[in-house]
C-alpha positions in Angstrom: 4.8 -10.4 -15.0 1.8 -12.6 -16.1 -1.3 -12.4 -13.9 -0.4 -16.6 -13.5 3.1 -15.8 -12.0 2.5 -13.0 -10.0 -1.0 -15.5 -8.2 1.9 -18.2 -7.7 3.3 -16.0 -5.3 0.1 -16.2 -2.9 0.9 -19.0 0.0 -1.3 -22.0 -0.5 -3.5 -22.1 2.7 -5.1 -25.4 1.4 -4.1 -29.0 2.2 -2.6 -31.5 -0.3 -5.8 -32.7 -2.1 -6.0 -29.4 -4.1 -8.2 -30.5 -7.3 -7.9 -26.8 -8.1 -5.1 -25.1 -8.7 -4.7 -21.4 -6.5 -3.7 -19.8 -9.4 -6.9 -20.3 -11.7 -9.1 -20.1 -8.5 -8.1 -16.6 -7.7 -8.0 -15.6 -11.6 -11.6 -16.8 -11.9 -12.7 -14.7 -9.1 -11.0 -11.9 -10.3 -12.3 -12.1 -13.8 -16.1 -12.8 -12.1 -15.8 -9.7 -10.2 -14.6 -7.6 -13.4 -17.7 -9.0 -15.1 -19.9 -7.7 -12.6 -21.0 -10.9 -11.2 -23.5 -10.0 -8.3 -22.5 -6.7 -8.4 -25.7 -5.8 -5.4 -24.3 -8.4 -3.0 -20.4 -8.3 -3.6 -19.4 -8.1 0.2 -21.8 -11.3 1.5 -19.5 -13.7 1.4 -21.7 -16.9 0.6 -23.7 -14.7 -2.2 -20.2 -13.7 -4.0 -19.1 -17.3 -3.8 -22.2 -18.6 -5.5 -22.2 -15.8 -8.3 -18.6 -16.7 -9.0 -19.3 -20.6 -9.2 -22.7 -19.6 -11.1 -20.1 -18.1 -13.4 -17.7 -20.6 -13.8 -20.9 -22.7 -15.2 -22.2 -20.7 -17.5 -18.4 -19.5 -19.1 -16.9 -23.2 -19.6 -14.8 -22.2 -22.3 -12.7 -19.9 -19.9 -12.0 -22.7 -17.7 -8.8 -24.4 -19.7 -7.2 -20.9 -19.8 -7.0 -20.7 -16.0 -5.8 -24.2 -15.6 -9.3 -25.5 -14.5 -10.7 -28.6 -15.3 -13.9 -28.4 -14.0 -15.9 -25.5 -12.6 -16.0 -25.1 -9.1 -18.3 -25.5 -6.3 -19.3 -22.3 -4.2 -17.8 -24.3 -1.0 -14.5 -24.1 -2.7 -14.8 -20.6 -3.1 -16.0 -20.2 0.0 -13.5 -22.2 1.9 -10.6 -20.6 0.3 -11.2 -17.2 0.6 -10.9 -16.1 4.4 -8.1 -18.7 4.5 -6.1 -16.8 2.2 -3.3 -14.9 3.6 -4.2 -10.9 2.8 -0.6 -9.8 3.1 0.6 -12.3 0.5 -2.4 -11.7 -2.1 -1.8 -8.1 -1.7 2.2 -8.5 -2.6 1.0 -10.7 -5.6 -1.5 -8.1 -6.8 0.8 -4.8 -6.5 3.5 -7.2 -8.1 0.7 -7.3 -10.9 -0.3 -3.6 -10.3 2.7 -1.7 -9.5 1.0 1.9 -9.6 -1.4 0.8 -7.4 0.8 1.4 -4.4 -1.1 3.5 -2.2 -0.1 7.5 -2.6 -1.9 7.5 -6.4 -4.8 5.5 -5.6 -8.2 6.9 -5.0 -10.9 4.7 -3.5 -14.7 5.2 -4.9 -17.5 4.0 -2.5 -20.6 4.5 -1.9 -23.1 4.8 0.8 -26.9 4.8 2.1 -27.1 6.3 5.1 -28.2 4.4 8.2 -32.0 4.6 9.5 -32.3 7.0 5.9 -34.6 4.0 3.9 -37.3 4.3 7.3 -40.4 6.2 7.0 -42.0 7.6 4.3 -38.7 9.9 2.7 -36.8 8.5 0.5 -33.5 6.8 1.5 -30.4 9.1 1.3 -27.4 7.8 -0.7 -23.9 9.0 -0.7 -20.7 8.6 -2.9 -17.3 9.5 -2.0 -13.9 9.8 -3.3 -11.3 8.8 -0.7 -7.5 9.3 -0.9 -6.4 6.0 0.3 -2.5 7.3 1.4 -4.1 10.1 3.1 -7.3 8.6 4.9 -9.4 11.4 4.0 -12.4 12.2 1.9 -11.6 14.3 -0.7 -15.1 15.2 -2.3 -18.7 13.9 -1.4 -21.9 13.9 -3.5 -25.4 13.0 -2.9 -26.5 10.2 -5.6 -30.3 11.2 -6.9 -30.0 8.1 -9.3 -27.2 5.6 -10.3 -24.1 6.3 -7.7 -22.0 6.1 -11.3 -23.8 9.6 -12.2 -23.2 11.5 -8.9 -19.0 9.7 -9.4 -18.8 11.1 -12.8 -20.0 15.0 -11.4 -17.5 14.2 -8.5 -14.7 13.9 -11.4 -16.3 16.6 -13.6 -15.9 19.2 -10.6 -12.2 18.1 -10.1 -9.6 19.6 -12.4 -8.0 17.5 -15.0 -4.7 17.6 -13.0 -6.2 16.0 -10.4 -6.3 12.8 -11.9 -2.6 12.8 -13.8 -1.2 9.2 -12.2 -3.7 8.3 -10.1 -5.4 5.1 -9.9 -9.5 5.1 -9.2 -10.8 1.8 -7.4 -14.1 1.2 -6.8 -16.6 -1.8 -6.5 -18.7 -3.2 -9.3 -21.4 -0.9 -9.3 -19.2 1.8 -10.8 -18.3 -0.8 -13.9 -19.9 1.9 -16.4 -18.1 2.8 -19.8 -18.9 6.4 -19.2 -17.3 6.3 -15.8 -14.0 4.5 -16.6 -14.1 7.2 -19.9 -14.4 10.0 -17.8 -11.2 9.0 -15.9 -9.1 8.1 -18.6 -10.0 11.4 -19.9 -8.6 13.2 -16.7 -5.5 11.2 -17.1 -6.3 8.3 -14.7 -6.5 5.0 -14.8 -9.3 2.3 -13.7 -9.3 -0.7 -11.3 -13.0 -1.3 -10.8 -13.9 -4.4 -9.3 
């Protein structure tokens, strides 16, 4: 199944006055996040949609391949994202990435402990690996430098057989070739967005 066919399955929440095809907007958002657009603030909806709009304006050569005649503004993206059907989007993404059903999915996330930024002491940052189907933390480490380095240490502490058949999912803060290489060397696959 192609990405266009998979994304065409997502129910379109917009009215009849549609300037941009839904599959093109979804592909643009995925592509922009894979290219680390606004990696420091991907969870702020307004900031991430502005970053995607800037990405589209900076890369006009990609737009015809996504079925877009011109770059969408951030309002188009900001108004679309909250109205998308999460189950429909999940179903479409699972048809595109069937290995990500949940049992073999490990989620990587970094956190800054609340209150650790106050005062003269340095902030405390943690990186953890969660088993999605178990809903539990498998491993956790304190990040002294980049969070990606702490993740590499966590992966090194796990045996090589631990990642065979697993998909490691993380946000844009982990999009480094050395992190993806470590996952692949241990027999896993990455989906870092």
